[in-house]
C-alpha positions in Angstrom: -52.0 -129.5 -1.6 -51.7 -133.2 -2.0 -53.8 -134.7 -4.7 -55.3 -131.3 -5.9 -53.3 -131.5 -9.1 -52.3 -127.9 -8.6 -48.7 -127.0 -9.2 -46.8 -125.3 -6.5 -45.1 -121.9 -7.3 -41.3 -122.1 -7.1 -41.4 -118.7 -5.4 -44.0 -119.8 -3.0 -42.7 -117.6 -0.1 -42.7 -114.4 -2.1 -45.8 -114.6 -4.3 -47.5 -112.0 -2.2 -44.8 -109.6 -3.0 -44.4 -110.6 -6.6 -41.2 -111.5 -8.5 -39.0 -108.8 -10.0 -37.5 -109.5 -13.4 -34.8 -108.2 -15.7 -35.8 -109.6 -19.2 -33.4 -110.9 -21.9 -32.0 -108.0 -23.8 -32.2 -105.6 -20.9 -29.0 -104.1 -19.2 -29.0 -102.5 -15.9 -26.2 -101.2 -13.6 -26.2 -99.7 -10.1 -27.7 -100.9 -6.8 -30.8 -103.1 -6.6 -32.3 -103.9 -3.3 -35.6 -105.8 -2.9 -37.6 -107.8 -0.5 -39.1 -110.2 -3.1 -37.3 -112.7 -5.4 -35.7 -111.6 -8.7 -35.0 -113.3 -11.9 -32.4 -112.0 -14.2 -32.4 -113.2 -18.0 -30.6 -109.9 -19.1 -27.6 -108.2 -17.7 -27.0 -106.7 -14.3 -23.8 -105.0 -12.9 -23.5 -103.6 -9.5 -24.8 -104.4 -6.0 -27.7 -106.8 -5.7 -29.4 -107.6 -2.5 -32.6 -109.5 -2.0 -34.2 -111.2 1.0 -35.7 -113.7 -1.5 -34.4 -115.9 -4.2 -32.1 -114.8 -7.0 -32.5 -116.9 -10.3 -29.9 -116.1 -13.1 -31.5 -117.5 -16.2 -29.5 -119.1 -19.0 -29.0 -115.9 -20.9 -28.5 -113.9 -17.6 -25.2 -112.3 -16.7 -24.7 -110.7 -13.3 -21.5 -109.1 -12.0 -20.8 -107.3 -8.8 -21.6 -108.0 -5.2 -24.6 -110.2 -4.6 -26.4 -111.1 -1.3 -29.5 -113.3 -1.3 -31.3 -115.8 0.7 -31.3 -118.5 -2.2 -29.7 -118.6 -5.5 -30.1 -120.7 -8.7 -27.6 -120.1 -11.6 -28.1 -121.2 -15.2 -26.2 -118.3 -16.6 -23.1 -116.3 -15.6 -22.4 -114.9 -12.2 -19.2 -112.9 -11.5 -17.9 -111.3 -8.2 -18.5 -111.6 -4.5 -21.7 -113.7 -3.7 -23.2 -114.5 -0.4 -26.1 -117.0 -0.3 -27.5 -117.6 3.1 -29.1 -120.8 2.3 -29.2 -123.0 -0.9 -26.9 -122.1 -4.0 -28.0 -124.4 -6.8 -25.7 -124.5 -9.9 -27.3 -125.9 -13.1 -25.1 -127.5 -15.8 -24.8 -124.4 -17.8 -23.8 -122.2 -14.8 -20.6 -120.3 -15.0 -19.3 -118.5 -11.8 -16.2 -116.5 -11.3 -15.3 -115.0 -7.9 -15.6 -115.5 -4.3 -18.7 -117.5 -3.1 -20.1 -118.1 0.4 -23.1 -120.3 0.8 -25.1 -122.3 3.3 -25.8 -125.3 1.1 -24.6 -126.3 -2.4 -26.2 -128.2 -5.2 -24.1 -128.6 -8.4 -25.2 -130.3 -11.6 -22.5 -131.8 -13.9 -21.0 -129.4 -16.2 -21.3 -126.3 -14.0 -17.9 -124.4 -13.9 -16.6 -122.4 -10.9 -13.5 -120.3 -11.1 -12.5 -118.8 -7.8 -13.4 -119.8 -4.3 -16.4 -121.7 -2.7 -16.8 -121.5 1.1 -19.3 -123.4 3.1 -20.5 -121.2 6.0 -22.5 -123.6 8.1 -24.4 -120.9 10.2 -26.4 -117.9 9.2 -24.7 -116.0 12.0 -21.4 -116.8 10.4 -22.6 -115.3 7.0 -23.8 -112.2 8.7 -20.5 -111.9 10.6 -18.5 -111.9 7.3 -19.2 -108.2 6.9 -21.3 -107.4 9.8 -24.4 -106.2 8.0 -27.8 -107.7 7.6 -28.9 -109.1 4.1 -30.9 -105.9 3.5 -27.9 -103.6 3.4 -25.7 -103.6 0.2 -22.0 -103.4 0.4 -20.7 -99.8 -0.1 -17.8 -99.1 -2.2 -15.2 -96.6 -1.6 -14.8 -93.5 -3.9 -11.4 -94.9 -5.0 -13.0 -98.2 -6.1 -15.6 -96.4 -8.0 -13.2 -94.1 -9.9 
């Protein structure tokens, strides 16, 4: 509220559902799917899908296939990334791979190796692999071997 002196929560839309967190020093691999936002300060490898916001902290390393509504990167992100809304790259961000986004914010010093593709409409993003954001991309048995 205006004038209340109370700070607004950065994850305001998901506070009712909480924020998932992978702490620094923690490593995970596999498939992670959630409704709420997630913050990664450790390491994650695999498929990550959230209808909320993904924050990759300065010590965070994420690699694989990522689908989210919003994304803020301070650490490292590798792989195929689809962000329906805003992708915010902080100065320490390092991204390698194919990235599709609705909006982009880049601080000086951020490094991207690969492709960045603006997709102006959410329906265009959904059409890229014809699944909703709640479904992780399936890998073939050959790709997993």
